[in-house]
KEMIFI-606440 format. One line per field, with one value per residue (C-alpha): residue number from 1; residue in one letter; chain; x, y negated, z. Coordinates in Angstrom, 2 decimals. Each point is the difference from the previous one (the first is absolute). Layout:
pos	NUM/...
code	A/...
unit	A/...
px	X/...
py	Y/...
pz	Z/...
% end
This chain:
pos	1/2/3/4/5/6/7/8/9/10/11/12/13/14/15/16/17/18/19/20/21/22/23/24/25/26/27/28/29/30/31/32/33/34/35/36/37/38/39/40/41/42/43/44/45/46/47/48/49/50/51/52/53/54/55/56/57/58/59/60/61/62/63/64/65/66/67/68/69/70/71/72/73/74/75/76/77/78/79/80/81/82/83/84/85/86/87/88/89
code	X/X/X/X/X/X/X/X/X/X/X/X/X/X/X/X/X/X/X/X/X/X/X/X/X/X/X/X/X/X/X/X/X/X/X/X/X/X/X/X/X/X/X/X/X/X/X/X/X/X/X/X/X/X/X/X/X/X/X/X/X/X/X/X/X/X/X/X/X/X/X/X/X/X/X/X/X/X/X/X/X/X/X/X/X/X/X/X/X
unit	A/A/A/A/A/A/A/A/A/A/A/A/A/A/A/A/A/A/A/A/A/A/A/A/A/A/A/A/A/A/A/A/A/A/A/A/A/A/A/A/A/A/A/A/A/A/A/A/A/A/A/A/A/A/A/A/A/A/A/A/A/A/A/A/A/A/A/A/A/A/A/A/A/A/A/A/A/A/A/A/A/A/A/A/A/A/A/A/A
px	0.00/1.31/-0.63/-1.42/1.59/-2.69/0.79/3.68/-0.75/-2.20/2.72/1.97/3.02/3.17/2.90/2.32/-2.05/0.19/-0.67/-2.66/2.21/-1.26/2.02/0.87/3.67/-0.84/-1.94/2.77/2.60/-1.93/-0.57/3.64/1.21/-2.24/0.85/3.76/-0.05/0.90/2.33/-1.71/0.80/-1.08/-2.72/-2.86/1.02/0.06/-3.48/-1.33/1.60/-1.50/-3.48/0.27/1.38/-2.56/-2.82/1.38/0.51/-1.74/-3.26/0.48/3.26/-1.79/-2.92/2.41/1.61/-3.34/-1.80/1.96/-0.89/-3.69/0.34/2.45/-2.19/-3.01/2.08/1.01/-3.68/-0.94/2.46/-1.05/3.37/1.99/3.20/-0.22/3.64/-0.58/-2.51/2.67/2.47
py	0.00/-3.41/-2.94/-3.15/-3.38/-0.77/3.23/-0.87/-3.54/1.24/2.24/-2.09/2.06/-0.94/0.39/1.13/3.14/1.95/3.52/1.80/1.07/2.56/-1.52/-3.66/-0.63/-2.29/2.84/2.48/-2.43/-0.53/3.74/0.80/-2.62/1.43/3.62/-0.55/-2.31/3.07/2.93/2.83/3.47/2.19/0.50/0.55/-3.11/-1.96/1.24/-0.94/-3.46/-0.65/1.02/-2.05/-3.08/0.23/0.09/-3.11/-2.14/-3.37/0.24/-3.52/1.11/2.94/-2.19/-2.51/2.84/1.47/-3.20/-0.51/3.55/-0.69/-2.07/2.53/2.96/-1.78/-0.64/3.67/0.98/-2.63/1.46/3.56/0.91/-1.45/-1.97/-3.40/-1.14/-2.37/-1.93/-0.99/-1.64
pz	0.00/-0.94/2.29/-1.49/0.50/2.56/1.90/0.13/1.08/2.81/1.41/2.44/1.03/1.82/-2.44/2.77/0.65/-3.22/1.26/1.92/2.88/2.56/2.83/-0.11/0.69/2.93/1.64/-0.70/1.37/3.22/0.40/-0.69/2.47/2.74/-0.75/0.12/3.03/2.08/-0.59/-1.91/1.32/-2.90/-2.60/2.45/1.94/-3.26/-0.94/3.43/-0.21/-3.44/1.19/3.19/-1.72/-2.82/2.54/1.70/-3.13/0.09/-1.95/-1.39/-1.62/-1.62/-1.14/-1.53/-1.97/-1.12/-1.06/-3.25/-1.13/-0.50/-3.19/-1.44/0.77/-1.50/-3.12/-0.23/0.24/-2.57/-2.53/0.87/1.48/-2.87/0.18/1.63/-0.01/-2.91/2.11/2.51/-2.37
% end
Protein backbone atom coordinates (compact mmCIF):
# COMPACT_ATOMS: atom_id res chain seq x y z
CA UNK A 1 0.00 0.00 0.00
CA UNK A 2 1.31 3.41 -0.94
CA UNK A 3 0.68 6.35 1.35
CA UNK A 4 -0.74 9.50 -0.14
CA UNK A 5 0.85 12.88 0.36
CA UNK A 6 -1.84 13.65 2.92
CA UNK A 7 -1.05 10.42 4.82
CA UNK A 8 2.63 11.29 4.95
CA UNK A 9 1.88 14.83 6.03
CA UNK A 10 -0.32 13.59 8.84
CA UNK A 11 2.40 11.35 10.25
CA UNK A 12 4.37 13.44 12.69
CA UNK A 13 7.39 11.38 13.72
CA UNK A 14 10.56 12.32 15.54
CA UNK A 15 13.46 11.93 13.10
CA UNK A 16 15.78 10.80 15.87
CA UNK A 17 13.73 7.66 16.52
CA UNK A 18 13.92 5.71 13.30
CA UNK A 19 13.25 2.19 14.56
CA UNK A 20 10.59 0.39 16.48
CA UNK A 21 12.80 -0.68 19.36
CA UNK A 22 11.54 -3.24 21.92
CA UNK A 23 13.56 -1.72 24.75
CA UNK A 24 14.43 1.94 24.64
CA UNK A 25 18.10 2.57 25.33
CA UNK A 26 17.26 4.86 28.26
CA UNK A 27 15.32 2.02 29.90
CA UNK A 28 18.09 -0.46 29.20
CA UNK A 29 20.69 1.97 30.57
CA UNK A 30 18.76 2.50 33.79
CA UNK A 31 18.19 -1.24 34.19
CA UNK A 32 21.83 -2.04 33.50
CA UNK A 33 23.04 0.58 35.97
CA UNK A 34 20.80 -0.85 38.71
CA UNK A 35 21.65 -4.47 37.96
CA UNK A 36 25.41 -3.92 38.08
CA UNK A 37 25.36 -1.61 41.11
CA UNK A 38 26.26 -4.68 43.19
CA UNK A 39 28.59 -7.61 42.60
CA UNK A 40 26.88 -10.44 40.69
CA UNK A 41 27.68 -13.91 42.01
CA UNK A 42 26.60 -16.10 39.11
CA UNK A 43 23.88 -16.60 36.51
CA UNK A 44 21.02 -17.15 38.96
CA UNK A 45 22.04 -14.04 40.90
CA UNK A 46 22.10 -12.08 37.64
CA UNK A 47 18.62 -13.32 36.70
CA UNK A 48 17.29 -12.38 40.13
CA UNK A 49 18.89 -8.92 39.92
CA UNK A 50 17.39 -8.27 36.48
CA UNK A 51 13.91 -9.29 37.67
CA UNK A 52 14.18 -7.24 40.86
CA UNK A 53 15.56 -4.16 39.14
CA UNK A 54 13.00 -4.39 36.32
CA UNK A 55 10.18 -4.48 38.86
CA UNK A 56 11.56 -1.37 40.56
CA UNK A 57 12.07 0.77 37.43
CA UNK A 58 10.33 4.14 37.52
CA UNK A 59 7.07 3.90 35.57
CA UNK A 60 7.55 7.42 34.18
CA UNK A 61 10.81 6.31 32.56
CA UNK A 62 9.02 3.37 30.94
CA UNK A 63 6.10 5.56 29.80
CA UNK A 64 8.51 8.07 28.27
CA UNK A 65 10.12 5.23 26.30
CA UNK A 66 6.78 3.76 25.18
CA UNK A 67 4.98 6.96 24.12
CA UNK A 68 6.94 7.47 20.87
CA UNK A 69 6.05 3.92 19.74
CA UNK A 70 2.36 4.61 19.24
CA UNK A 71 2.70 6.68 16.05
CA UNK A 72 5.15 4.15 14.61
CA UNK A 73 2.96 1.19 15.38
CA UNK A 74 -0.05 2.97 13.88
CA UNK A 75 2.03 3.61 10.76
CA UNK A 76 3.04 -0.06 10.53
CA UNK A 77 -0.64 -1.04 10.77
CA UNK A 78 -1.58 1.59 8.20
CA UNK A 79 0.88 0.13 5.67
CA UNK A 80 -0.17 -3.43 6.54
CA UNK A 81 3.20 -4.34 8.02
CA UNK A 82 5.19 -2.89 5.15
CA UNK A 83 8.39 -0.92 5.33
CA UNK A 84 8.17 2.48 6.96
CA UNK A 85 11.81 3.62 6.95
CA UNK A 86 11.23 5.99 4.04
CA UNK A 87 8.72 7.92 6.15
CA UNK A 88 11.39 8.91 8.66
CA UNK A 89 13.86 10.55 6.29
